N, C-alpha and C positions, 0 to 999 in steps of 0.2 A: 246470628253466628257465621252461619254458611256464607253469605256475600261477604263479611268481612274478609274470611281466611280466605276468599277466593280472589278479592283487591289486592290484600299483600303479598300475595305470589305470582299474580300478574307486573306487582311492582317490584319486586325481586326477580322476576324472567327477564323484566326491562331494565334492572341493572346491569346484568349479568348478559345480556345481549348486547348491550352498551360498550363493558368492557370489552368486551370478546370483539368488537368492532375495530376499539382502538387500538389494542394489542395487534390484530391482525393489519391496520393500515400500513405499517413499514414493510413493504415486500421484501423476502431474502434478496432476492436478485433484481437488477432494474435494468435495462436497455436505454439510454440516452438517444437525444434526436438523430446523433452523430456514429451510430453503433456500437458506442462505449458500453460492457458490460461491468456494472457495478455491483459488489457482495455484500451485504449487511453483517459488521463483525459487532458480538455481544459483547456489552459492557463487562468486565471482569479485572479480575487481580491476577498478576505475574510477577516471576522474578525475574526481572533485566538484568541484561549485562551475562559476564559470567563468575562462577565460583573460584573463591580463592585456591589457588593449586593448579588451575587448570592450563596444564601445558598450550596449549594453542593461544590462550587470550594475550590481550593487552594490557597494559598499564589503566588504561582508559575505561576499562571495562566493568569496573567494582559492580559485583550484585548488589543489587536492592531493589525493595518492594514498591511497586508503581499498580496504583488504580485505575482502570480507566472507568470512568462514571455514568458516560454515555452511548448507546451507539451508536455508528457512523458506519458510512460506504466508505469502501476502498477500489479501486479498479482490482477488475480480474486479471488485465493483461497489463503491462506497458504500455506507454499512450507508443501509438504506430506511426510511422511514416506518415502514413495518406493523413490520416487524423489531427497530424499535426498541421498538417496541410490547408487541409479543410478549413479548420479554426484561421491559423495565423497566415496562410495564402503565400507560404511558402517552404520547402523542406532543407534544414541547414544540415542535415547529416552526411557524413562522409560517402559512406557507401549507400550506392541506392543506382535505380535504373535497370538499364539490361545486362547488366554483371549480375544482378539478383532475382533469386528464384520469385516470379511471378512481378518482375520490379519493383519490389523492395517495398510495397504497401504495406504488408503483414510484419515486416519488422519494427523492432524499439527505435525511433527516433533519435537522433545524438548530435554531439557537437550543440549542446544548448546549456545555455546559462541557467542558473539559478534564476535570475531575474525576468529570464523568457519562457521558466516552466510558469515561475508565478503569473506571467502576462496573457501563458494560453488559457490557466484557471479562471481568470478573471473575465479574456474574451467567451470562454466557453460559458461561464455563466450568463454572460449579457445575450446570447443568442433567442430569440422571442421562445419557444419550445420549451427552454431552460427556465425563463423566467416563469412562464405559464405552471409549470411543473414545479416554481418554488426551489430550485435545486442550485445551490450555492456551493461551486468545489472551489480546490485549496490543496494545497502540497498537505500531505499528513507531517503530522508529529514525527519526534524520531522514535517516543514510545509507539505512538501506533503503529508506526511500520514493523519494528520490533514484535511488537502485539501479535498483528495481522501474520505476520512471517511464521512466528511460530505455530500459530492456531493451535493451542492447550500446550505443545511440546516444552519439555524444559530441559532439554537435550541440545545437543550442540547445532543441529538440522529438524526443520521440522520433520522429520520421516524417522529421527531417530540419532545415534551415534555410528550407525554404520556406513562406513565412507565406500564400499562397496557397492551402495544404493544410491549414493552422488548422483553419479550416471544417468540415472530413472528419472531426476528432480531438475536436475541441474545442463546448462551448458557451461563448460569450468575449462580451466587449460588444458584438463587431461582428456577430452574427446572433441575440442574444437580446433577449426583449422583457421587459420585467419584471424583481421579484428573485426571483420563485417558484423559480429551475432549474426543468430540465427531469427526467423519469424516466432512470433507469438504463440506461447498457446502449445508448445509443441512434446512440451517434456509434462510427467503427469502433476495435476496442483497439490497445493497442500491441503490438509483436513478441511479447511474451509474454503477450498476452490479457486485459491490463489495460485496464478502459474508464476515460474520464473522467476522467483521472490529469493533464489537461488542463481545464482551463475545469469548469462545472457548479457544485459547490460547494469553498471551501474546507477542508481537511482536518487537524485536528490530529493530530502526532507525538510520540512519548513526550517528547522530550530539552526539557529545558531550554536558552534562547537564550544564545548566545556568538558572538561573530566570531569566525573560524576563525584558525587558526594559523598554515596555508600549512603545519605540518609532515604526513608520512604518517600513517597511521591504520591499523589493526587493528582492526576490529568498533566504533568508536565508538558510544558515547551521550552523549555531550552534558556537560556538568560537574555535578558533584552537589548544586548548591543554582544557584537564580536568581531573578531577577524574572515573568520571562515563558515563555511554553512557547511551542513553533516551531510553525507550521501551515503547510501547500502547498499549489502546484496551483494557484490563481487560482480564478476563479471568474465569473458569467455578469454581473458587474457592472464587471469588469477587462479592459484590453486586454490585448494580445498579449502583452507581457513580463512581463507578473505569471503570466503561463500557463507560461512556459519553464521545463524541467526543472530549473533552479538557482536559480530565485529562491527568496527565503525573508520569510517574515515572522512576526511574534512578537508575543503579547499576552499580558494577562495569566490565569491556566488559570481562573479563574472567571466569565472575558466569554462570555457565552451569544448568539451573535449567528449573523451567514449560514458556521457553521461547522457541517462535519460533519464526517466521519470513516473508514476505511477497518479491519478489523482483521487485525493478523499472527497468525502462529502458527510455533513452533518446531515443528520435524518430529517429532513424538511418539515417546517411548522405545521401541525396536526396531523401528522402522521402518528 
């Protein structure tokens, strides 16, 4: 009787150990081969968009329930000029060099089209160390971007609705001088450890633009075709309403202006 009970206990302990190992394999944060820090975002459900009657909302922000069914990683910071140049071999940013603090290395890259942002993700994925780690990069979907920006907050901003706090979390029209932006990570992060989701530079998302239907959605990725691609987050040249978590903007994907981006990544297979 005793040996049989002991065997059952050993089997149970083995199963628990295996489960714990699997759940612990996906690190909460990773730093890749070019020094990019990515944060694990937990799957979940949230109200995407703005509630009816919100005076700051636009007509294309109709609130609806969205479920994200898989954990994923997203960059803690916008892609910097130095990171873009390391992967792509050039720095397209309008403001760079000696005129910027530190030579501009830690400023968000800009003057990047949607196509160039996608190509960056492709080339980063092809680096030998990234391939060996099973890491494949992409742009976040619009839903993933807003979910990560909110970090669990149902309010206008990740920190709530008090506009007096915006300057602690964002570079925007109210506290910025010029259009060059600021080094990443100088403001407070949101509750999930992401910086500059509000303000600094606009950020490309993967989706074609469309007006929300208002229907609940599971892992939405936008329409299969369109004219404009979505970009999010506000910028140094825009006021507080443009920095809201739900604010949406879109333009032709070939446009290369004051738009940056941050990368996303599925949890590598086996993690």
